[in-house]
N, CA, C and O atoms as CSV, one atom per row, in Angstrom:
chain,resi,resn,atom,element,x,y,z
A,1,MET,N,N,-46.155,-42.506,182.905
A,1,MET,CA,C,-47.261,-41.616,182.973
A,1,MET,C,C,-48.847,-41.962,182.263
A,1,MET,O,O,-49.859,-42.524,182.682
A,2,ILE,N,N,-48.386,-41.184,180.740
A,2,ILE,CA,C,-49.299,-40.846,179.948
A,2,ILE,C,C,-48.327,-41.469,178.735
A,2,ILE,O,O,-47.258,-40.956,178.405
A,3,ILE,N,N,-48.941,-42.755,178.093
A,3,ILE,CA,C,-48.237,-42.700,176.165
A,3,ILE,C,C,-47.688,-41.269,175.955
A,3,ILE,O,O,-47.987,-40.203,176.492
A,4,PRO,N,N,-46.798,-41.589,175.010
A,4,PRO,CA,C,-46.537,-40.646,174.488
A,4,PRO,C,C,-47.131,-40.247,173.217
A,4,PRO,O,O,-47.702,-41.211,172.708
A,5,VAL,N,N,-47.209,-39.220,172.536
A,5,VAL,CA,C,-48.093,-39.032,171.200
A,5,VAL,C,C,-46.918,-39.614,170.086
A,5,VAL,O,O,-47.259,-40.266,169.099
A,6,ARG,N,N,-45.853,-39.367,170.312
A,6,ARG,CA,C,-44.753,-39.907,169.408
A,6,ARG,C,C,-43.474,-40.652,170.264
A,6,ARG,O,O,-42.967,-40.392,171.355
A,7,CYS,N,N,-43.191,-41.738,169.208
A,7,CYS,CA,C,-41.803,-42.491,169.422
A,7,CYS,C,C,-40.602,-41.771,170.001
A,7,CYS,O,O,-40.431,-41.025,169.037
A,8,PHE,N,N,-39.777,-41.477,170.725
A,8,PHE,CA,C,-38.835,-41.035,171.278
A,8,PHE,C,C,-37.453,-40.809,170.397
A,8,PHE,O,O,-36.648,-39.880,170.476
A,9,THR,N,N,-37.445,-41.960,169.537
A,9,THR,CA,C,-36.365,-42.041,168.915
A,9,THR,C,C,-36.472,-41.565,167.573
A,9,THR,O,O,-35.548,-40.949,167.041
A,10,CYS,N,N,-37.992,-41.921,166.761
A,10,CYS,CA,C,-38.154,-42.034,165.048
A,10,CYS,C,C,-39.237,-41.080,165.444
A,10,CYS,O,O,-39.385,-40.580,164.329
A,11,GLY,N,N,-39.897,-40.602,166.016
A,11,GLY,CA,C,-40.599,-39.854,165.829
A,11,GLY,C,C,-42.328,-40.292,165.371
A,11,GLY,O,O,-43.268,-39.499,165.331
A,12,LYS,N,N,-42.363,-41.416,165.134
A,12,LYS,CA,C,-43.300,-41.921,164.630
A,12,LYS,C,C,-44.634,-41.668,165.329
A,12,LYS,O,O,-44.603,-41.561,166.555
A,13,LEU,N,N,-45.788,-41.561,164.700
A,13,LEU,CA,C,-47.169,-41.757,165.724
A,13,LEU,C,C,-47.491,-42.741,166.114
A,13,LEU,O,O,-47.762,-43.663,165.344
A,14,ILE,N,N,-47.588,-42.894,167.858
A,14,ILE,CA,C,-47.866,-43.973,168.228
A,14,ILE,C,C,-49.032,-43.633,169.272
A,14,ILE,O,O,-49.841,-44.530,169.508
A,15,GLY,N,N,-49.136,-42.721,169.746
A,15,GLY,CA,C,-50.469,-42.357,170.549
A,15,GLY,C,C,-51.713,-42.875,170.341
A,15,GLY,O,O,-52.482,-43.162,171.259
A,16,ASP,N,N,-51.957,-43.013,169.142
A,16,ASP,CA,C,-53.551,-42.915,168.844
A,16,ASP,C,C,-53.764,-44.471,168.806
A,16,ASP,O,O,-54.829,-44.896,168.359
A,17,LYS,N,N,-52.765,-45.375,169.272
A,17,LYS,CA,C,-52.824,-46.827,168.998
A,17,LYS,C,C,-52.380,-47.476,170.409
A,17,LYS,O,O,-52.029,-48.651,170.520
A,18,TRP,N,N,-52.453,-46.400,171.640
A,18,TRP,CA,C,-52.523,-47.114,172.809
A,18,TRP,C,C,-53.751,-48.289,173.178
A,18,TRP,O,O,-53.838,-49.494,173.415
A,19,GLU,N,N,-54.842,-46.776,173.028
A,19,GLU,CA,C,-55.937,-47.977,173.863
A,19,GLU,C,C,-56.030,-49.191,173.009
A,19,GLU,O,O,-55.587,-50.184,173.586
A,20,GLU,N,N,-56.385,-49.366,172.044
A,20,GLU,CA,C,-56.385,-50.572,171.136
A,20,GLU,C,C,-55.540,-51.532,171.941
A,20,GLU,O,O,-55.924,-52.473,172.635
A,21,TYR,N,N,-54.154,-51.050,171.678
A,21,TYR,CA,C,-53.363,-52.097,172.425
A,21,TYR,C,C,-53.835,-52.591,173.896
A,21,TYR,O,O,-54.114,-53.769,174.121
A,22,LYS,N,N,-53.884,-51.746,174.702
A,22,LYS,CA,C,-54.211,-51.961,176.116
A,22,LYS,C,C,-55.389,-52.745,175.694
A,22,LYS,O,O,-55.140,-53.858,176.157
A,23,LYS,N,N,-56.682,-52.830,175.004
A,23,LYS,CA,C,-57.654,-53.296,175.325
A,23,LYS,C,C,-57.142,-54.928,174.811
A,23,LYS,O,O,-57.526,-55.895,175.469
A,24,ALA,N,N,-56.512,-55.062,173.944
A,24,ALA,CA,C,-56.046,-56.460,172.816
A,24,ALA,C,C,-55.512,-56.968,174.143
A,24,ALA,O,O,-55.836,-58.071,174.582
A,25,VAL,N,N,-54.672,-56.126,174.784
A,25,VAL,CA,C,-53.675,-57.037,175.736
A,25,VAL,C,C,-54.701,-57.627,177.110
A,25,VAL,O,O,-54.710,-58.775,177.556
A,26,SER,N,N,-55.259,-56.829,177.431
A,26,SER,CA,C,-55.939,-56.979,178.611
A,26,SER,C,C,-57.248,-58.366,178.497
A,26,SER,O,O,-57.885,-59.058,179.292
A,27,SER,N,N,-57.148,-58.237,177.249
A,27,SER,CA,C,-58.306,-59.672,176.692
A,27,SER,C,C,-57.289,-60.874,176.862
A,27,SER,O,O,-57.875,-61.956,176.820
A,28,GLY,N,N,-56.191,-60.951,177.008
A,28,GLY,CA,C,-55.031,-62.038,177.014
A,28,GLY,C,C,-54.439,-62.363,175.624
A,28,GLY,O,O,-53.852,-63.413,175.366
A,29,LYS,N,N,-54.663,-61.313,174.723
A,29,LYS,CA,C,-53.566,-61.910,173.500
A,29,LYS,C,C,-52.505,-61.320,173.717
A,29,LYS,O,O,-52.235,-60.459,174.555
A,30,ASN,N,N,-51.551,-62.073,172.499
A,30,ASN,CA,C,-49.740,-61.994,172.857
A,30,ASN,C,C,-49.450,-60.544,172.473
A,30,ASN,O,O,-49.993,-60.194,171.425
A,31,PRO,N,N,-48.555,-59.436,173.229
A,31,PRO,CA,C,-48.628,-58.237,173.003
A,31,PRO,C,C,-48.122,-58.301,171.419
A,31,PRO,O,O,-48.712,-57.686,170.532
A,32,ALA,N,N,-46.894,-59.167,171.174
A,32,ALA,CA,C,-45.981,-59.162,169.812
A,32,ALA,C,C,-47.130,-58.896,169.007
A,32,ALA,O,O,-47.262,-57.868,168.343
A,33,GLU,N,N,-48.157,-60.043,169.083
A,33,GLU,CA,C,-48.923,-60.067,167.743
A,33,GLU,C,C,-49.660,-58.758,167.568
A,33,GLU,O,O,-49.731,-58.158,166.496
A,34,VAL,N,N,-50.216,-58.353,168.736
A,34,VAL,CA,C,-51.127,-57.210,169.114
A,34,VAL,C,C,-50.261,-56.009,168.287
A,34,VAL,O,O,-50.908,-55.308,167.509
A,35,LEU,N,N,-49.077,-55.806,168.412
A,35,LEU,CA,C,-48.065,-54.917,167.991
A,35,LEU,C,C,-48.274,-54.721,166.180
A,35,LEU,O,O,-48.648,-53.775,165.487
A,36,ASP,N,N,-47.732,-56.407,165.811
A,36,ASP,CA,C,-47.839,-56.548,164.805
A,36,ASP,C,C,-49.194,-56.092,163.993
A,36,ASP,O,O,-49.201,-55.259,163.086
A,37,ALA,N,N,-50.091,-56.644,164.385
A,37,ALA,CA,C,-51.521,-55.858,163.747
A,37,ALA,C,C,-51.776,-54.541,163.829
A,37,ALA,O,O,-52.797,-54.177,163.246
A,38,LEU,N,N,-51.000,-53.539,164.511
A,38,LEU,CA,C,-51.232,-52.245,164.788
A,38,LEU,C,C,-50.671,-51.684,163.615
A,38,LEU,O,O,-51.078,-50.628,163.129
A,39,GLY,N,N,-49.495,-52.545,163.019
A,39,GLY,CA,C,-48.342,-51.701,162.453
A,39,GLY,C,C,-47.442,-51.567,163.270
A,39,GLY,O,O,-46.540,-51.154,162.541
A,40,ILE,N,N,-46.943,-51.628,164.481
A,40,ILE,CA,C,-45.639,-50.812,165.212
A,40,ILE,C,C,-44.717,-52.022,165.269
A,40,ILE,O,O,-44.516,-52.832,166.174
A,41,THR,N,N,-44.045,-51.877,163.632
A,41,THR,CA,C,-42.839,-52.808,163.413
A,41,THR,C,C,-41.258,-52.449,164.118
A,41,THR,O,O,-40.349,-53.189,164.495
A,42,ARG,N,N,-41.384,-51.273,164.099
A,42,ARG,CA,C,-39.933,-50.758,164.626
A,42,ARG,C,C,-39.465,-51.136,166.117
A,42,ARG,O,O,-40.203,-50.868,167.066
A,43,TYR,N,N,-38.335,-51.706,166.285
A,43,TYR,CA,C,-38.271,-51.910,167.992
A,43,TYR,C,C,-38.383,-50.761,168.898
A,43,TYR,O,O,-38.697,-50.737,170.087
A,44,CYS,N,N,-37.998,-49.627,167.938
A,44,CYS,CA,C,-38.111,-48.104,169.154
A,44,CYS,C,C,-39.584,-47.866,169.589
A,44,CYS,O,O,-39.995,-47.434,170.666
A,45,CYS,N,N,-40.198,-48.207,168.615
A,45,CYS,CA,C,-41.955,-47.943,168.964
A,45,CYS,C,C,-42.087,-49.155,169.541
A,45,CYS,O,O,-42.812,-49.132,170.536
A,46,ARG,N,N,-41.573,-50.347,169.219
A,46,ARG,CA,C,-42.355,-51.263,170.066
A,46,ARG,C,C,-42.498,-51.585,171.762
A,46,ARG,O,O,-43.278,-52.202,172.487
A,47,ARG,N,N,-41.102,-50.679,171.939
A,47,ARG,CA,C,-40.604,-50.580,173.321
A,47,ARG,C,C,-41.187,-49.720,173.799
A,47,ARG,O,O,-41.359,-50.024,174.979
A,48,MET,N,N,-41.882,-48.209,173.456
A,48,MET,CA,C,-42.599,-47.794,174.100
A,48,MET,C,C,-43.776,-47.997,174.454
A,48,MET,O,O,-44.321,-47.091,175.086
A,49,PHE,N,N,-44.690,-49.482,174.110
A,49,PHE,CA,C,-45.894,-49.868,174.242
A,49,PHE,C,C,-45.422,-50.484,175.299
A,49,PHE,O,O,-45.908,-50.203,176.394
A,50,LEU,N,N,-44.043,-51.761,175.162
A,50,LEU,CA,C,-44.020,-52.985,176.410
A,50,LEU,C,C,-43.555,-52.503,177.420
A,50,LEU,O,O,-43.937,-52.868,178.532
A,51,SER,N,N,-42.202,-51.153,177.156
A,51,SER,CA,C,-42.165,-50.893,178.824
A,51,SER,C,C,-42.977,-50.022,179.312
A,51,SER,O,O,-42.869,-49.919,180.534
A,52,HIS,N,N,-44.029,-49.110,178.663
A,52,HIS,CA,C,-45.199,-48.013,179.139
A,52,HIS,C,C,-45.827,-48.448,180.622
A,52,HIS,O,O,-46.326,-49.572,180.579
A,53,LEU,N,N,-45.892,-47.950,181.622
A,53,LEU,CA,C,-46.122,-48.518,182.707
A,53,LEU,C,C,-47.344,-47.314,182.939
A,53,LEU,O,O,-46.978,-46.156,182.739
A,54,GLU,N,N,-48.659,-47.522,183.320
A,54,GLU,CA,C,-49.589,-46.310,183.353
A,54,GLU,C,C,-49.804,-45.771,185.039
A,54,GLU,O,O,-50.564,-46.277,185.864
A,55,LEU,N,N,-48.969,-44.705,185.217
A,55,LEU,CA,C,-48.967,-44.457,186.371
A,55,LEU,C,C,-49.675,-43.112,187.061
A,55,LEU,O,O,-49.612,-42.556,188.157
A,56,ILE,N,N,-50.362,-42.907,185.842
A,56,ILE,CA,C,-51.257,-41.702,186.141
A,56,ILE,C,C,-52.527,-42.013,187.223
A,56,ILE,O,O,-53.294,-41.061,187.370
A,57,ASP,N,N,-52.733,-42.838,187.742
A,57,ASP,CA,C,-53.943,-43.081,188.936
A,57,ASP,C,C,-53.270,-43.074,190.024
A,57,ASP,O,O,-53.715,-42.505,191.020
A,58,GLU,N,N,-52.249,-43.617,190.023
A,58,GLU,CA,C,-51.357,-43.751,191.234
A,58,GLU,C,C,-50.815,-42.070,191.727
A,58,GLU,O,O,-51.090,-41.795,192.895
A,59,ILE,N,N,-50.320,-41.329,191.178
A,59,ILE,CA,C,-50.201,-40.129,191.029
A,59,ILE,C,C,-51.529,-39.224,191.203
A,59,ILE,O,O,-51.575,-38.530,192.219
A,60,LEU,N,N,-52.353,-39.186,190.516
A,60,LEU,CA,C,-53.630,-38.429,191.117
A,60,LEU,C,C,-54.153,-38.650,192.609
A,60,LEU,O,O,-54.794,-37.835,193.274
A,61,GLU,N,N,-53.771,-39.837,192.966
A,61,GLU,CA,C,-54.252,-40.111,194.296
A,61,GLU,C,C,-53.300,-39.545,195.279
A,61,GLU,O,O,-53.741,-39.449,196.425
A,62,TYR,N,N,-51.860,-39.076,195.029
A,62,TYR,CA,C,-50.881,-38.450,196.091
A,62,TYR,C,C,-51.381,-36.675,195.743
A,62,TYR,O,O,-50.934,-35.941,196.624
A,63,HIS,N,N,-51.893,-36.192,195.057
A,63,HIS,CA,C,-52.130,-35.133,194.421
A,63,HIS,C,C,-53.534,-34.649,195.401
A,63,HIS,O,O,-53.721,-33.630,196.066
A,64,ALA,N,N,-54.449,-35.930,195.145
A,64,ALA,CA,C,-55.559,-35.774,196.486
A,64,ALA,C,C,-55.155,-35.824,197.401
A,64,ALA,O,O,-55.832,-35.178,198.200
A,65,TYR,N,N,-54.206,-36.344,197.887
A,65,TYR,CA,C,-53.411,-36.020,199.375
A,65,TYR,C,C,-53.274,-34.956,199.919
A,65,TYR,O,O,-53.663,-34.428,200.960
A,66,ARG,N,N,-52.520,-34.638,198.879
A,66,ARG,CA,C,-52.025,-33.074,198.852
A,66,ARG,C,C,-52.910,-32.359,198.865
A,66,ARG,O,O,-52.606,-31.327,199.462
A,67,GLN,N,N,-54.301,-32.361,198.356
A,67,GLN,CA,C,-55.363,-31.146,198.483
A,67,GLN,C,C,-56.224,-31.669,199.686
A,67,GLN,O,O,-57.440,-31.482,199.644
A,68,GLY,N,N,-55.693,-32.273,200.686
A,68,GLY,CA,C,-56.895,-32.853,201.486
A,68,GLY,C,C,-57.895,-33.319,201.633
A,68,GLY,O,O,-58.633,-33.339,202.617
A,69,ARG,N,N,-58.044,-33.952,200.136
A,69,ARG,CA,C,-59.150,-34.842,199.985
A,69,ARG,C,C,-59.214,-36.226,200.831
A,69,ARG,O,O,-60.252,-36.617,201.366
A,70,ILE,N,N,-58.184,-36.804,200.878
A,70,ILE,CA,C,-57.694,-38.292,201.061
A,70,ILE,C,C,-57.491,-38.379,202.569
A,70,ILE,O,O,-58.035,-39.337,203.118
A,71,LYS,N,N,-56.597,-37.292,203.542
A,71,LYS,CA,C,-56.486,-37.437,204.791
A,71,LYS,C,C,-57.592,-37.612,205.721
A,71,LYS,O,O,-57.502,-38.336,206.712
A,72,ASP,N,N,-59.021,-36.709,205.293
A,72,ASP,CA,C,-60.074,-37.148,205.986
A,72,ASP,C,C,-60.565,-38.911,205.783
A,72,ASP,O,O,-61.339,-39.575,206.473
A,73,LYS,N,N,-60.180,-39.101,205.191
A,73,LYS,CA,C,-60.717,-40.736,204.954
A,73,LYS,C,C,-59.830,-41.394,205.622
A,73,LYS,O,O,-60.163,-42.093,206.579
A,74,ILE,N,N,-58.406,-41.257,205.174
A,74,ILE,CA,C,-57.376,-42.118,206.485
A,74,ILE,C,C,-57.569,-41.958,207.847
A,74,ILE,O,O,-57.341,-42.940,208.553
A,75,LYS,N,N,-57.929,-40.962,208.350
A,75,LYS,CA,C,-57.947,-40.726,209.753
A,75,LYS,C,C,-59.804,-41.289,210.458
A,75,LYS,O,O,-60.167,-41.261,211.634
A,76,LYS,N,N,-60.347,-41.591,209.639
A,76,LYS,CA,C,-61.389,-42.558,210.232
A,76,LYS,C,C,-61.127,-43.724,209.916
A,76,LYS,O,O,-61.849,-44.644,210.297
């Protein structure tokens, strides 16, 4: 959902680098080079970035559906 603040394995602080990583990768840069530039060298920390899925937007849609905000839009 949201990138963790620290790596699950080693505890290194990684949450503050997520936005930079996301911008660089979306602009077309190689993820490995971006991680090297950010100083993410441990494989446990690198997997946190490479395997992360941004699901918060999808989950918020279900929450809005349960609240009744989207039900009206679907019926129309």
